[in-house]
N, C-alpha and C positions, 0 to 999 in steps of 0.2 A: 617481212620480206627485204626492205632495204638492207637489215643487217646481214642477210645472207648474201647481197650483191657487193657489200662493202668487204666482207670477208673474202669473197673470190677474186676482188679486184685487188687487194692486199697480197694476197698469196700469188696472184699473176704477177703484180709487181715485184714481189721479191725474186721471183724466178727470173724474170727479165733483167733486173738489177744484176744477179749473181751471173747472168749471161754476158751482159754489157761489159761486165768488170773482165771476165775471162776473155773476151774477144779483143779488148783493148790491151790486156795484159799480154797477149800472144802476139800481137804486132809488134815488127822490129822497126827499130829506130830509124831515121833519115840517114844516120851515118853506117848503117849495117850494110852489109852486101859487098860484093867484089868491086863495085861500081866506087865506092869509097876508096877501096885500095889503089886503084889505078887511075882515079878521077874521070872515069867514064862511065857512064850510067845508061848509053844507049846500046842495047843489045835486043836480040829478037823477043826475048820474054818480056823485056821492060816495054816495048812498043806493042806486043799483043794485048788483046782487050781481054782475054781470060788466062793471062800466062801465069802469074805468080800466085803464091798464097797470099801475099800482101794485099794484092787487089782484091781478093774474095774476102778477106776478113775486113778490109776498108769499106767494101759495100755492105757487109753484115752489120758492121758497126752503125752505119748509116739508117739500116732498116731497123735494128734493134732500139737503137735510140729514139727514131720516130714511133715506135710502140710505145716505150717508155714514158714519153712524153704525154701520149694519148690516155694511158693508163693513170698517169698522174693527173691530168685534167678530168677524167671520169671520176677520179677519187674525190677530187675537190668538190665536184658538183653533188656526189651522193652524200658526202659526209657533211 
């Protein structure tokens, strides 16, 4: 039974790792965007809570990283 659980956790960690890499890669850098060209970063979308894709990706990164950490700790306990 522990071998099945370990296998499931390893597969889940691989999937979450690929998702984490994808989400981090999709994020733009701090210098990206029109704010970097004009020197102004205050716009309606930058102040909006749900405005930009970067904010969504940043939130997704935090949650996926949390899941990855929990999976890693679970794997260390099972293994």
